[in-house]
Structures are given as C-alpha cells and as structure tokens.
N, C-alpha and C positions, 0 to 999 in steps of 0.2 A: 494631537496624537496622530502618528503616521498610519498609513493604510497599506494593505496588500493590494497588488494588481493581479487580477486573473485575466490575461489577455485574450484567451480563446476558449471560453466556456462553451461546451457543446449542448445544443438543445436535445439531442438524442444520440445514442450510440449507433454508429454505422461505420462502413468503410469510407475513407476520405473521398474516394471517387464518387460516392453517392451523397455527399454533403454539399450544400451550397452556402453562400454568404449568410443567408438568413438563419442558418443553423449554428452560427457562432455569435458570441456576445462577449464584449469586453466589460469588465466591471471592477469596482474597487470594494474593499471590505475593510472597515476600520479595525484597528487593534482591539478596541473594546468589543466590537461585534464578534471578532475571532475568539476572544476569551469566552464570550457567552456561548458560542458554538461548542467549544471544548468542554466547558462546564456542563452544558446540557447533555453532551454525550456521556460523560462519566456519571451523571445523575440518572439518566434514563435507560441507557443501553446495557442492561445487566448481562446479556449474553456476550456482548463484545468485551465487557470488563472481565467476565469469566474466562473468555478466550485468552486475554492477556495474562490473567493469573496463572492459567495452566502452562503457558509458555515458560514461566519461571520455575516450575516444579521440577523436582529431582527426576521424575520419570522421563521428562523431555530432555533435560540437560545431560543425562547419562548416556544418551544416544545422539550425540551432537551431529553426526554425519549420516544418520540413517533415519528414514521415516518409518513409523510404526502404526499399528491400527489406532493407537491412542491419538496420534496426530490427525488421522482422518476424522475421528470423532470430534476432536477439538475444532477442526476446520468447519465441521458441520454446525457448530454453534453459531457461526456467522454466515450461514446459508450457502455452504459449499455444495450440499446435497450430493455427497459422494458415497458410493457403496463400497464396502470392503472388498467384495469380489472383483469389481472393476479395477480397484487400486492394487490388487495383489502383485502385479509385476513390478511395482516400484517400492514395495514394502520390504523392510529388513534386508535390503541389498545396498551396496555402495552406489551413490549417485554421482555421475560424472560432474566434475568441477567443484562440488560442495566441499570436500576436504581441503581444497586449496583456498577456500575463503576463510580467513581467520574468524574466530567467534566474536572478536571485538571489532571487526571491520565496519567502518562507517561509510555509508554510501556518499554522504555529503563531503567527506574529507579527501577522497581519492578515487580515481578511475582504475586503480591498479588491479582490482579484483572483478571488474566488470565482465571480462571474458569468462572467468570461471563461474560467476553467478549466472551468466547467460547460458552456459553449457548445462547447468543444473535445471534451469527453467525450461530450456528446449527439450531436455530429456523427459520432463513431466508432461510437456505439451504433446509429446508423441504418444502418450497414453490416451486411448479413447475416453472422452468425457472430461478430460482435464485440459483447460486452456489457461490463459493468463491469470484470470481471477482466482481459479482454484489452485493453480501452481503456486501463486504467491501466498495464498492463505495457508498452504502447507509449508513452504520454505521460510516464510516469515518466522515461524515457530523456532526454526533452527538458527537463524541469523537475524534477529529483530532490528538490528542496526543497519542492515544491508538490503534486505528485501522489503520493498513497500508492498502493500496489499492493493493490487491493481484491479479492483472491482469496477463495475460500470460507473458508479457515482464518482469515484476518485478520478477515473479517466475522463469523464465529462467535465469535471471542474478544471482539470489540468490540460484539456484540449488534446487528448490522446485517442484518436479513432482506432477502430479495429485494424489489424494488419494481417493479411492473408499469409499463412505459412511463415510465421515470423522467423523461426529458426534462431540460431545463435546470434547472427548479425542483427536480426530484428529485435531481439531482447536486449542486446547491448544498446541499441538506439532508444528503446523504451526507458531503460534505466537512466540514460543520459537526459532524455526528455523530461523525466520526472525531476532529476537533479536541476535541470535548467530553470525550474520555477524560481529558485532562489537567485537566479541571475537577472531576473526581470526587475527593473527599476530599483525600488528600495526594499524589495522582498526579503533579502538576506538579513538586513538590519531589523525589520519588523518581526521576522520569524525568530530571531535571537531573543527579542523581548518576549514574544509569546511563549517560547520554550522556558525561559526563566520564570515567567508567571505560572506556567503549568507545574514546574517543579515545586514552586512555593505554595500553590493552592490545591493541587490534586494529590491526595495522599493515598498511595497504593502500597500496602504493607510488603508486597513481594518485590518491590523495586521501582525505580523511576521508569517511565515510558521512554523509548528511544526518540530521537528527533524525527526519524522516519515515521514512527507511529503517530506522533503528534501532527505531522503534515497530512498523513492519511485521514485522521479524524477531522482536521480542518476542511480538507477538500470534500470529504464525505458529507460533512455537516452543511457545507455550502449548498449542495444540491438537495439533500434530504430535508433539511430544516428551513432553508431560505427559498429554494426553488425560484431562481431569478426569472426563468421564462414564464412561469405561471403568472407572475405579477404583471407581465406584459400582454397577457391574453393569447 
C-alpha cells in the first residue's frame, strides 16, 4: 500500500524566522493509517460534522457571496470563538473577490481563482480578531471546494508557519503551498485513493465532502490523533 509523505511537519506554530531545524519533521503515513484518521474524525468529531452539514443547508447556499450571523455561529462550532459584534463589518455586505470565485471552483484543479480567493481572505484578515484560521472557517462555508480550513493543526501538518501581514500576495502563496502537498512524491495518487475510499465509506446525507475538506481532516488528524512529536519525547 502506498504512503503519504509529509515533508515538513511543524513541532509548533510560529513565524518561520523563529523556527529551527529541530522544529521540523519529515514523516510518512500509510494509506491505511490515513483511512483510519478520516474514519475516526467522522466518528468522533460531532461538532466538525455538524459544521459540514450546515454548510450544505439552504440558509447558507442562498447567500453564496455574503457572510451572515449564521456563518459566524457555524464557524464557532469548530472553535472560531468569534463574536457577532466584532464581525459586524464583514456581515451582510459584498466581500471583495468572493463573487469572482465560482461556487464549483476546485482548488486542486486550477490556480485561476487564487487571486480572487486571496482578496476575500485578506479582506477578512483586516477585521480585528480574524486571521487565517477564522477567515478560512468562514469562507470554507461559501466555497468548500476552494477554501481549505487553515487552523494551526492543518498548518503544522503541511509545514505552513505564520506569515506577518500576509495580505493578498501572502494568501495566494498559502493557497499554493496547501495545493503543493499533492505535488510531493506520490501524494496525488495516494490522495486520489483516499478520496475514493472516503466517498465509498463515509456517508453524509447532505452530500460528499470536497477534496479540500478531506485533506483538511487528514492533516488535522495527523497532529491531533497521531502527534508525531510527542512520540519522540
């Protein structure tokens, strides 16, 4: 059975300038282990599953280009910890870039919409209290095939340190860095198999998870469930 290669797993989240060689680890994960991580997530993470279910509901789909209070509440299911008052400037208003990202846009298929997606992310990042993790927890609801959820666990697994004042250029780089995981060794082929396995074995009545969501879950599970650094003391 083939394996995933995670070339630069982070021991901790920090800025790249503050990290040393000992803060990085290269590891492999078998396809079978990956399946177990995804299976465990869907079995145990009820709030994460509820978040995914709400993304598919009519209240969210009916406002495809606008964030609402319900989107904030849904993001809080997965530990966004956002207050409605703080988010008021970005609610119920057009978001730069988002309308230019087609609802079916796939992050792994094209870079054509990276600039527009980055503009939407940078807009949210300019709102106090919202950074990459919370911005993506909000925007993933609107374009689940395009916006990954870049929380600290996913970023650690994929070797994506913090970036000061990312801006649009920084977010374009983050999106491509996320995409680049499938360019490592045999990862694209192994992921294709994992995604097919997920569609066959994970049954969600509201629809199949996107490829981006499955990679999120895999990367998150690598850190949360497997904790490769803890094993090394």
